[in-house]
C-alpha positions in Angstrom: -21.6 -12.3 -18.5 -23.6 -12.3 -15.2 -22.5 -16.0 -14.7 -18.9 -14.7 -15.1 -19.4 -11.8 -12.4 -20.7 -14.4 -10.1 -17.9 -16.5 -10.4 -15.5 -13.5 -9.7 -17.5 -12.2 -6.7 -17.3 -15.6 -5.5 -13.7 -16.4 -5.9 -12.9 -12.9 -4.4 -15.2 -13.0 -1.5 -13.9 -16.7 -0.8 -9.8 -15.7 -1.0 -10.8 -12.4 1.2 -12.6 -15.1 4.0 -9.4 -17.3 3.5 -6.8 -14.3 3.9 -8.4 -12.7 6.8 -9.1 -15.8 8.8 -5.3 -16.6 8.2 -4.3 -13.1 9.5 -6.6 -13.4 12.4 -5.1 -16.9 13.3 -1.6 -15.1 13.2 -2.5 -12.2 15.7 -1.3 -13.7 18.8 1.6 -15.0 17.2 3.1 -11.1 15.9 5.5 -10.0 18.5 4.5 -6.8 20.7 6.1 -3.4 19.4 6.3 -1.0 22.0 4.8 2.0 19.6 1.5 -0.2 19.5 1.1 1.0 23.1 1.2 4.8 21.8 -1.2 4.4 19.1 -3.3 2.1 21.2 -3.4 4.9 24.0 -4.0 7.6 21.5 -6.7 5.7 20.1 -9.1 7.7 22.7 -9.9 10.4 20.0 -11.9 7.8 18.5 -14.3 8.3 21.7 -14.0 12.2 21.2 -15.2 12.0 17.4 -18.1 9.4 18.5 -19.3 11.9 21.1 -19.2 14.9 19.1 -16.4 16.3 21.6 -14.3 18.1 19.1 -13.6 21.1 21.5 -11.7 18.7 23.9 -8.5 19.4 24.6 -7.2 16.1 23.2 -7.1 18.0 20.0 -4.8 20.6 21.1 -0.9 21.2 20.2 0.7 18.1 21.2 3.4 15.6 20.2 0.9 13.1 19.6 -1.5 15.3 17.4 1.7 16.6 15.1 3.4 13.1 15.0 1.1 11.5 12.8 -2.6 11.5 11.4 -5.7 10.1 13.2 -7.3 7.7 10.4 -5.4 4.6 12.2 -6.5 5.6 15.7 -9.8 5.6 14.6 -9.6 2.1 13.2 -8.0 1.0 16.6 -10.7 2.7 18.2 -13.4 0.6 16.0 -11.6 -2.7 16.7 -11.5 -2.3 20.6 -15.2 -1.0 20.9 -16.2 -4.1 18.9 -14.4 -6.3 21.6 -16.0 -4.4 24.4 -13.0 -2.1 25.3 -14.1 1.6 26.0 -11.8 4.6 26.6 -11.3 3.9 30.3 -9.5 0.7 29.5 -7.0 2.3 27.7 -3.3 2.0 28.6 -0.6 4.9 28.9 1.7 5.8 26.1 5.2 3.8 26.4 8.1 5.7 27.2 11.5 5.0 25.6 13.5 6.2 28.2 12.4 3.8 30.8 12.7 -0.2 30.9 9.9 -2.8 30.0 9.4 -3.5 33.6 8.8 0.2 34.7 6.4 0.9 31.7 4.6 -2.4 32.2 4.3 -1.4 35.9 3.0 2.0 35.2 -0.1 1.1 33.1 1.8 1.2 29.7 1.6 -2.2 28.3 -1.7 -3.0 26.8 -3.5 -6.2 27.9 -3.7 -9.1 25.8 -7.3 -8.6 25.0 -7.0 -5.0 24.3 -4.1 -5.9 22.2 -6.0 -8.4 19.8 -9.1 -6.4 19.3 -6.7 -3.3 18.5 -5.3 -5.3 15.9 -8.4 -7.2 14.6 -9.3 -4.3 12.2 -5.6 -4.1 10.8 -6.2 -7.9 9.8 -9.5 -7.2 7.9 -7.7 -4.1 6.2 -4.4 -6.2 5.3 -6.6 -8.9 3.9 -8.7 -6.2 1.9 -5.7 -4.9 0.2 -4.3 -8.0 -0.6 -7.3 -9.0 -2.6 -7.4 -5.8 -4.4 -4.0 -6.3 -5.5 -5.2 -9.6 -6.6 -8.0 -8.3 -8.5 -5.7 -5.8 -10.2 -3.1 -8.6 -11.5 -5.7 -11.0 -12.4 -7.0 -8.4 -14.7 -4.0 -7.3 -16.2 -2.1 -10.6 -17.2 -4.7 -13.3 -15.8 -5.4 -15.9 -13.0 -2.1 -17.1 -13.0 0.0 -14.0 -12.1 -2.4 -13.2 -9.6 -2.1 -16.4 -7.5 1.8 -16.5 -8.2 1.7 -13.2 -6.5 -0.4 -14.2 -3.6 1.2 -17.3 -2.8 4.7 -15.5 -2.9 3.4 -12.6 -0.5 1.8 -15.1 1.9 5.1 -17.1 1.9 6.9 -14.5 3.9 6.1 -13.7 7.7 7.7 -10.2 7.0 3.8 -8.9 5.8 2.2 -10.3 8.5 4.5 -8.9 11.2 4.4 -5.5 9.9 0.5 -5.6 9.0 -0.7 -6.9 11.7 0.4 -4.7 14.5 -2.1 -1.9 16.0 -0.3 0.6 14.0 -0.6 2.6 10.8 0.8 0.4 8.3 -2.1 -1.7 7.3 -4.1 1.4 6.9 -1.6 3.1 4.7 -1.2 0.0 2.6 -5.0 -0.7 1.8 -5.4 3.1 1.1 -2.6 2.9 -1.4 -3.7 -0.1 -3.3 -6.9 1.5 -3.5 -5.3 4.4 -4.9 -3.7 2.0 -7.6 -7.2 0.4 -8.2 -8.7 3.9 -8.6 -5.6 5.1 -10.9 -6.5 2.5 -13.1 -10.1 3.3 -13.8 -9.1 6.5 -14.1 -7.1 5.5 -17.2 -9.4 3.5 -18.4 -12.3 6.4 -18.3 -9.9 8.9 -20.0 -10.3 6.6 -22.9 -13.6 5.0 -22.7 -15.7 7.5 -20.6 -14.0 10.8 -20.6 -17.7 12.3 -19.4 -16.8 10.5 -16.0 -13.0 11.7 -15.8 -13.5 14.3 -12.9 -15.8 11.6 -10.8 -12.6 9.5 -11.0 -10.4 12.5 -10.3 -12.1 13.3 -7.1 -12.3 9.5 -5.9 -8.7 9.2 -6.6 -8.1 12.6 -4.4 -10.3 11.4 -1.7 -8.8 8.1 -1.2 -5.4 9.8 -1.4 -6.6 11.7 1.5 -7.0 8.7 3.0 -3.7 7.3 2.7 -2.2 10.8 3.8 -4.6 10.3 7.0 -3.0 6.9 7.6 0.6 7.9 7.8 2.1 11.4 6.2 4.3 9.8 3.9 1.0 8.2 2.0 0.9 12.0 0.6 3.5 10.7 -1.9 0.9 9.4 -3.9 -0.7 12.6 -4.7 2.6 13.0 -7.4 1.4 10.0 -8.9 -1.9 11.6 -9.3 -0.3 15.0 -11.0 2.0 12.4 -13.3 -1.5 10.4 -14.2 -3.2 13.7 -15.2 -0.4 14.7 -17.5 -0.6 11.0 -19.0 -4.1 11.3 -19.7 -3.4 15.3 -21.0 -0.9 13.3 -23.6 -2.9 11.0 -24.8 -6.0 13.4 -25.1 -7.2 14.4 -29.0 -8.4 17.7 -27.7 -7.1 21.0 -28.4 -4.0 22.6 -26.4 -6.6 25.0 -25.0 -8.6 22.6 -23.9 -6.0 20.5 -22.4 -4.7 23.3 -20.3 -8.5 23.7 -19.0 -8.9 20.6 -18.3 -5.7 19.8 -16.7 -6.3 23.1 -14.0 -9.6 21.7 -13.3 -8.6 18.4 -12.8 -5.8 20.0 -10.8 -8.1 21.9 -8.6 -10.2 19.0 -7.9 -7.1 16.5 -6.9 -5.7 19.1 -4.5 -9.2 20.1 -3.1 -10.4 16.5 -2.5 -7.4 15.1 -1.3 -6.5 18.0 1.6 -10.3 18.4 2.1 -10.6 14.8 3.4 -7.2 15.0 5.1 -8.5 18.0 7.1 -11.8 16.8 7.9 -10.6 13.6 9.3 -8.1 15.6 11.8 -10.2 17.8 14.2 -6.6 18.9 15.3 -6.2 21.2 12.0 -9.4 22.7 12.3 -8.0 26.0 14.6 -5.4 26.9 11.8 -5.3 24.2 9.2 -2.3 25.5 7.1 -0.5 26.2 10.0 -1.2 23.1 12.0 -0.6 21.3 8.7 2.8 22.7 7.8 3.7 21.7 11.6 2.5 18.2 11.4 5.1 17.9 8.6 8.0 19.9 10.2 7.5 17.8 13.5 7.8 14.7 11.5 11.1 15.6 9.6 12.3 17.1 13.5 11.2 13.6 15.0 13.4 11.6 12.7 16.2 13.8 13.4 15.6 13.0 17.1 15.5 9.3 16.1 18.7 9.5 14.4 20.7 10.9 17.5 18.7 8.2 19.8 19.6 5.2 17.4 22.7 6.1 15.7 23.8 2.3 15.1 20.5 2.5 12.8 21.7 5.4 10.4 22.2 5.0 6.9 25.1 7.3 5.7 25.4 7.9 2.2 23.8 7.3 -1.3 25.7 4.1 -2.0 25.3 2.9 1.4 21.4 3.4 0.9 21.6 1.2 -2.4 23.4 -1.3 -0.6 21.2 -2.0 2.5 17.9 -1.1 0.7 18.9 -3.8 -1.7 19.6 -6.2 1.0 16.7 -5.6 3.1 14.4 -5.8 0.0 15.6 -8.8 -1.8 17.2 -10.9 0.7 16.3 -10.2 4.6 12.5 -9.3 3.9 11.9 -11.3 0.5 9.5 -13.6 0.1 12.1 -16.0 -1.7 14.5 -16.1 1.1 17.7 -18.2 1.2 21.4 -17.9 0.6 21.9 -16.1 -2.3 18.4 -15.2 -3.0 19.0 -11.6 -3.6 20.6 -12.1 -6.9 17.5 -14.5 -8.0 15.1 -11.7 -6.7 16.7 -9.1 -8.3 17.0 -10.4 -11.5 13.1 -11.7 -11.3 12.4 -8.3 -10.2 14.3 -6.2 -13.1 12.6 -8.8 -15.8 9.2 -7.6 -14.0 10.1 -4.1 -14.1 11.2 -4.2 -17.2 7.9 -5.9 -18.8 5.6 -3.0 -16.7 7.8 -0.6 -18.7 7.4 -2.0 -21.9 3.4 -2.6 -21.3 3.4 1.1 -20.2 5.3 2.6 -23.4 2.9 0.5 -25.7 -0.1 2.0 -23.6 1.5 5.5 -24.3 2.0 5.1 -28.2 -1.8 3.5 -28.2 -0.4 -0.1 -29.0 -3.1 -1.5 -26.7 -5.7 0.2 -24.2 -4.5 -2.0 -20.8 -3.4 0.5 -18.2 -2.7 -1.5 -15.2 1.0 -1.5 -15.9 1.3 2.1 -16.3 -1.0 2.5 -13.2 1.3 0.0 -11.1 4.6 2.0 -12.4 3.3 5.3 -11.7 1.6 4.5 -8.1 3.8 1.9 -7.1 6.9 4.1 -7.5 5.5 7.3 -6.0 4.5 5.2 -2.8 7.9 3.2 -2.5 10.5 5.3 -3.9 10.6 7.9 -1.0 10.8 5.0 1.6 14.2 4.3 0.1 15.8 7.3 1.6 14.6 6.9 5.0 17.5 7.5 7.0 16.8 4.7 9.9 17.2 1.2 8.8 14.1 0.1 10.4 12.3 -2.9 9.0 8.6 -1.4 8.8 10.2 1.3 6.7 10.6 -0.8 4.0 7.0 -2.0 3.8 6.0 -0.4 0.4 9.1 -1.0 -1.6 9.1 -4.6 -0.5 5.2 -5.0 -1.3 5.7 -3.4 -5.0 9.0 -5.2 -5.3 7.3 -8.7 -4.8 4.5 -7.8 -7.2 7.7 -7.3 -9.8 9.0 -10.3 -9.0 6.0 -12.2 -9.3 5.7 -10.7 -12.9 9.4 -12.0 -13.4 8.3 -15.7 -12.1 5.2 -15.5 -14.3 7.6 -14.3 -17.7 9.8 -17.4 -17.0 6.8 -19.6 -16.5 5.2 -18.6 -19.6 8.4 -19.0 -21.4 9.1 -22.3 -20.3 5.6 -23.5 -21.1 6.0 -21.8 -24.6 9.0 -23.5 -25.1 7.7 -27.1 -23.8 4.5 -26.7 -26.5 7.1 -26.0 -29.1 9.1 -29.1 -28.5 6.1 -31.3 -28.0 4.2 -30.0 -31.0 4.2 -32.1 -34.3 5.0 -29.9 -37.3 1.8 -29.3 -39.7 4.3 -31.6 -42.6 4.5 -34.6 -40.5 0.7 -34.3 -39.7 -0.1 -34.1 -43.4 2.5 -37.1 -43.8 0.5 -39.2 -41.8 -2.4 -38.7 -43.0 -1.7 -39.5 -46.4 0.1 -42.7 -45.1 -3.2 -43.6 -43.3 -5.2 -42.8 -46.5 
C-alpha cells in the first residue's frame, strides 16, 4: 500500500512539475490583454494587507473594489513580490476610451518583467488545477481516461492563453476544481465516515468561498453544495427528523463558512458586510449592461442564438479537437461522456456502486459551467468553465470509444473454448 501511494505521489509531482514548466515557458507568448493592466495595478491591495493597513483609503467604496473580489490581486501581488517588484513599480489602470499609444505614454502598460512575474503564480495555479483534475479522473475510471484528458487539454492553446494572464481565471479554476475534489470526498464521507461529514461540509464551504473570492461567478458552486446536501439526505438511512436537523446544520455550516471566508479576504466589505456585498453583485450586473452598450457587436441576442453561439465556441472554436467539422465530432463525444456520467450517477443514487466521482462531476461542473452559457457577451474568456468541463466529457467519450474498440478487437482475436479443447484433444 505504501509503495502504491509513493508511486502516486511521484507521478503527481512529476506531472505537476512538467505542466508548470510548460505553462511557465508559455507565459511570454501569451498576448497581453488590457484587463491585465487593471488587475496588476489594483494588486496594490497586497501591500495594504501585508502591512496590516486596513484603514487605508484603498478599501473605500470605488469601482475597483466593487467590480471583482480581491483574491486574484493578492496572488498577483505575491508573484511580483517574488520578482522583487513592489507597489511603487505598479502601472496605473488602463483606460478603454484612450488608444494604446496614450495608455502606454501615461504609464498604464506594465513592463515585460512586471507582467511575467504577475503571471507566474497563475501558471502554477493552472498546473495545480490540471493535476487535481487528472487525479480525480484517474480515481474515477483509471489512468487511461486521465491521460486522454490531460493530452486533450494540452492540445489546445485556448487554456494557456486564458489561464496564464494576470487576471482572475486561473484562481477561479483551481478553486472550482478544489470544490470538485472536496465534493467527491464529501460524498465518500457520507457513505463511509458519517462522523466527519460536517468537517467536509466546512471545507467545502471554505473552498467555495475562495471560488467566490476569485470571481463573483464562483459563488455558483454553492448551488452544487446545496444539491449535494439533498443527495446525502436522500441516501441517508436516518429518520426524517434527524435528516431535517442534519440538513439545517449542514446548510448553516455551508453558508457561514463560505461567506465568512469571502468577507474575511475582502476588507472592503468589513464596514458594512451585507450592504457592500449586495453592492458588488449589483455593480457587476450594471457593469455588464454598460459593456453591452459599449460593445454592441459582441451581444448574443435570444435563447436560440445562445445555443448556436455556445455550441460553436465550445465544440469548435475553443475545442481541443479543432478541425473542419469538429463541432459534430466533439458534440457526439460530449453527449456520450455526459450520458455515461448520468448513468453512473443514477447507479450511485440507487446504491449499485459507491463511486461518487460521476455525480460530483455532474453537479459541480454543471453549477460552475451552466451560468456562463448565459453571458450576454460573446467574449473568449467567458467560455472557460463550459469548455473545461466539456473537455472532460469529451475525454470520457473518447475513452468509451477506445474501450469499446479494444473490447471488440479482443473478442475477435479470442479463440473460443471449444476450439481450444479440440486442439488439446488432438495434441493428446
